[in-house]
C-alpha positions as CSV (number, residue, x, y, z in Angstrom):
1,X,-46.5,-10.1,-131.6
2,X,-44.1,-7.6,-133.2
3,X,-40.7,-9.0,-133.7
4,X,-37.9,-7.5,-131.8
5,X,-35.1,-5.5,-133.8
6,X,-32.6,-8.3,-133.5
7,X,-35.0,-10.8,-134.7
8,X,-36.0,-8.6,-137.7
9,X,-32.3,-8.5,-138.6
10,X,-31.9,-12.2,-138.4
11,X,-34.9,-12.6,-140.6
12,X,-33.4,-10.4,-143.2
13,X,-30.3,-12.4,-143.0
14,X,-32.2,-15.7,-143.6
15,X,-34.2,-14.2,-146.5
16,X,-30.9,-13.1,-148.3
17,X,-31.0,-14.4,-151.9
18,X,-34.1,-16.0,-151.5
19,X,-35.1,-15.0,-155.2
20,X,-32.3,-17.1,-156.4
21,X,-33.6,-20.3,-155.1
22,X,-33.4,-22.8,-158.0
23,X,-32.0,-20.1,-160.3
24,X,-30.1,-21.2,-163.4
25,X,-27.3,-19.0,-164.2
26,X,-27.4,-19.9,-168.0
27,X,-31.2,-19.5,-168.4
28,X,-30.6,-16.1,-169.9
29,X,-28.2,-17.4,-172.5
30,X,-29.3,-19.3,-175.6
31,X,-26.9,-21.8,-177.4
32,X,-26.1,-19.3,-180.2
33,X,-24.9,-16.7,-177.5
34,X,-22.6,-19.3,-175.7
35,X,-21.2,-20.5,-179.1
36,X,-20.4,-16.9,-180.1
37,X,-18.7,-16.5,-176.7
38,X,-16.5,-19.6,-177.3
39,X,-15.5,-18.2,-180.7
40,X,-14.9,-14.7,-179.2
41,X,-12.4,-16.0,-176.7
42,X,-10.8,-18.8,-178.6
43,X,-7.6,-16.4,-179.2
44,X,-4.5,-18.1,-180.2
45,X,-5.5,-21.4,-178.7
46,X,-6.1,-24.6,-180.7
47,X,-9.6,-25.0,-181.8
48,X,-11.7,-27.4,-179.6
49,X,-10.0,-26.1,-176.4
50,X,-12.2,-23.4,-174.9
51,X,-10.4,-20.7,-172.9
52,X,-11.3,-20.1,-169.2
53,X,-12.1,-16.6,-170.4
54,X,-15.2,-17.9,-171.8
55,X,-16.3,-19.2,-168.5
56,X,-15.5,-15.7,-166.8
57,X,-17.2,-13.9,-169.6
58,X,-20.5,-15.8,-168.9
59,X,-20.3,-16.2,-165.1
60,X,-19.4,-12.7,-164.1
61,X,-22.6,-11.0,-165.2
62,X,-24.6,-13.5,-163.1
63,X,-22.2,-13.1,-160.1
64,X,-22.9,-9.3,-160.4
65,X,-26.5,-9.9,-159.5
66,X,-25.4,-11.0,-156.0
67,X,-24.2,-7.5,-155.4
68,X,-27.3,-5.4,-155.0
69,X,-29.3,-7.7,-152.8
70,X,-26.1,-7.7,-150.3
71,X,-25.9,-3.9,-150.3
72,X,-29.7,-3.5,-149.6
73,X,-29.3,-5.9,-146.6
74,X,-26.6,-3.7,-145.2
75,X,-29.0,-0.6,-145.6
76,X,-32.0,-2.5,-144.1
77,X,-29.8,-3.6,-141.2
78,X,-28.5,-0.1,-140.6
79,X,-32.1,1.2,-140.5
80,X,-33.1,-1.4,-138.1
81,X,-30.2,-0.5,-135.8
82,X,-31.0,3.1,-135.9
83,X,-34.7,2.3,-135.1
84,X,-33.5,0.3,-132.2
85,X,-31.2,3.1,-131.0
86,X,-33.8,5.7,-131.2
87,X,-36.2,3.6,-129.1
88,X,-33.7,3.0,-126.4
89,X,-32.4,6.5,-126.3
90,X,-36.3,7.8,-125.9
91,X,-36.7,5.5,-122.9
92,X,-33.4,6.4,-121.3
93,X,-33.5,10.2,-121.8
94,X,-37.4,10.7,-121.5
95,X,-36.6,13.0,-118.6
96,X,-34.2,15.1,-120.6
97,X,-35.8,15.3,-124.1
98,X,-33.6,18.2,-125.1
99,X,-30.5,15.7,-125.0
100,X,-32.1,13.2,-127.4
101,X,-31.1,15.0,-130.7
102,X,-27.5,15.3,-129.4
103,X,-27.1,11.7,-128.4
104,X,-28.8,10.5,-131.6
105,X,-26.2,12.4,-133.7
106,X,-23.4,10.5,-131.8
107,X,-25.1,7.3,-132.4
108,X,-25.8,7.9,-136.2
109,X,-22.1,8.9,-136.7
110,X,-21.1,5.6,-135.1
111,X,-23.6,3.5,-137.1
112,X,-22.6,5.2,-140.3
113,X,-19.2,4.6,-139.9
114,X,-19.5,0.9,-139.3
115,X,-22.1,0.8,-142.1
116,X,-19.4,2.1,-144.5
117,X,-16.9,-0.5,-143.2
118,X,-19.3,-3.3,-143.5
119,X,-20.1,-2.1,-147.1
120,X,-16.4,-2.3,-147.9
121,X,-16.1,-5.9,-146.7
122,X,-19.2,-7.0,-148.5
123,X,-18.1,-5.4,-151.6
124,X,-14.7,-7.1,-151.2
125,X,-16.4,-10.4,-150.8
126,X,-18.4,-10.0,-154.1
127,X,-15.3,-8.8,-155.9
128,X,-13.4,-11.9,-154.8
129,X,-16.0,-14.1,-156.1
130,X,-15.9,-12.4,-159.4
131,X,-12.3,-12.1,-160.0
132,X,-10.8,-15.3,-158.5
133,X,-12.5,-18.6,-159.5
134,X,-11.9,-21.4,-157.0
135,X,-14.0,-24.2,-155.3
136,X,-13.2,-26.9,-153.0
137,X,-16.6,-28.5,-153.5
138,X,-16.2,-32.1,-153.6
139,X,-19.1,-32.9,-155.8
140,X,-18.1,-30.3,-158.4
141,X,-14.5,-31.7,-158.6
142,X,-15.5,-35.3,-158.7
143,X,-18.5,-35.3,-161.0
144,X,-17.5,-32.6,-163.6
145,X,-17.6,-33.8,-167.0
146,X,-14.7,-33.6,-169.5
147,X,-15.3,-31.5,-172.8
148,X,-12.7,-33.7,-174.6
149,X,-14.4,-36.7,-173.6
150,X,-17.7,-35.5,-174.7
151,X,-16.2,-34.8,-178.1
152,X,-16.4,-38.5,-178.7
153,X,-20.2,-38.7,-178.9
154,X,-21.8,-39.6,-182.0
155,X,-22.4,-36.6,-184.4
156,X,-25.8,-35.0,-184.4
157,X,-27.8,-35.9,-187.4
158,X,-29.7,-33.2,-189.0
159,X,-32.6,-33.0,-191.3
160,X,-31.9,-31.9,-194.9
161,X,-33.2,-28.5,-195.7
162,X,-33.5,-27.2,-192.2
163,X,-31.4,-24.1,-191.2
164,X,-28.0,-25.2,-189.8
165,X,-28.3,-28.7,-190.8
166,X,-26.4,-30.8,-193.5
167,X,-27.5,-31.0,-197.0
168,X,-28.0,-34.3,-198.7
169,X,-26.0,-33.1,-201.7
170,X,-22.8,-33.0,-199.8
171,X,-20.4,-36.1,-199.9
172,X,-20.6,-38.5,-197.1
173,X,-17.2,-37.7,-195.8
174,X,-18.0,-34.0,-195.6
175,X,-21.3,-34.6,-194.0
176,X,-19.6,-36.6,-191.3
177,X,-17.1,-33.7,-190.6
178,X,-19.8,-31.2,-190.3
179,X,-21.8,-33.4,-188.0
180,X,-18.8,-34.0,-185.8
181,X,-18.0,-30.2,-185.6
182,X,-21.8,-29.6,-184.8
183,X,-21.7,-32.3,-182.2
184,X,-18.4,-30.8,-180.6
185,X,-20.0,-27.4,-180.5
186,X,-23.1,-28.7,-178.9
187,X,-21.0,-30.7,-176.2
188,X,-19.0,-27.5,-175.4
189,X,-22.3,-25.5,-174.9
190,X,-23.9,-28.3,-172.7
191,X,-20.7,-28.5,-170.6
192,X,-20.4,-24.9,-170.2
193,X,-24.0,-24.6,-169.0
194,X,-23.5,-27.3,-166.5
195,X,-20.3,-25.9,-165.1
196,X,-21.7,-22.3,-165.0
197,X,-24.9,-23.4,-163.3
198,X,-22.9,-25.6,-160.7
199,X,-20.4,-22.9,-160.0
200,X,-23.0,-20.2,-159.6
201,X,-25.0,-22.5,-157.0
202,X,-21.6,-23.0,-155.0
203,X,-20.8,-19.3,-154.9
204,X,-24.5,-18.5,-154.0
205,X,-24.4,-21.1,-151.1
206,X,-21.2,-19.4,-149.8
207,X,-22.1,-15.9,-149.9
208,X,-25.6,-16.7,-148.2
209,X,-23.4,-17.4,-145.2
210,X,-20.5,-15.2,-145.4
211,X,-22.3,-11.9,-146.2
212,X,-24.7,-12.2,-143.2
213,X,-21.7,-13.0,-141.0
214,X,-19.7,-10.0,-142.0
215,X,-22.7,-7.7,-141.7
216,X,-23.5,-9.3,-138.3
217,X,-20.0,-8.8,-137.1
218,X,-18.7,-5.6,-138.8
219,X,-22.0,-3.7,-138.4
220,X,-24.2,-5.2,-135.8
221,X,-21.8,-6.5,-133.2
222,X,-19.2,-3.7,-133.8
223,X,-21.9,-1.0,-133.4
């Protein structure tokens, strides 16, 4: 059986961001890219204390990916509403076919107005997620790891002669200092990956609910 218009709209709501299931926000970033971002945003802070700007720099391009599917959902919903309206008008005014175009003009103006309003709301939701970082997620707050605590991990030992590893010709004290620096850098990268992936998942879970609600109220229900 063919689904009704309302069922199709709800199905589109359920399928929003389905392509991001299991997606890791940092999968596009290699360790070197993240380390470079840390160095770029170190600013006038003490070495070893990464700025929150690093997090924003890395998470914002990933959050921007949530915008287009939301805007496409608005347009798909609008088209479904227009088809539903056209079907209803055809049945009601079948005895007066010359009135159908005029009635549809009125309806389309109403739908377009509410579509534009809903787009403003959805854009504002995405903008707020990008430009103000906050979460009340209990798991994130309780289980997050401390970068400073991770710095106490044993330094990574490298093989002599490999790029980026320590040379056996260096004094032991200098080898230890280099190893500690490399271990700290690696812990920063791992910590940032964990935080960014976790925060992206929290935002994704939030907008999967808030955006369909906004479209459902400001476009579907209001129309």
